[in-house]
C-alpha angles and dihedrals in degrees: 000000000000119000094247088058091048091051090049093050093049092045088053093049090050088051093049093049091050091045091050091051095049095046089049097051112102094198096075129076119233092259092052092048090051091049092050092046091053088046089055097048097039095046098033106189101022097041093050096049092046093050097045087050090050092051090049093051091043090053092053091052098051094041107038117183116254120254119249089217095071110058095191110029092184096064099044091228114133122217118275118245130020118356129219089259092066095247123124095255093229098122144264094319094065092226 
């Protein structure tokens, strides 16, 4: 396989991965997905990298990591005793 062929194959795989990420993202409307897919295929390297990063950032916003400070995020009750920040954990008054 010649190197130009290998570059084109890798570029095609990058574009396919980026397109799959955009199409599979539930945060975008159909029009946004179509525009991002067009960006990926019209600006092959830059479009793919930008769209992959946008999907990664969006996934972090829609699915934030849970805080270790709150042992049970469903109840809204914080842990008793000292917290990880070094405060007493007694509330906003600081008592």
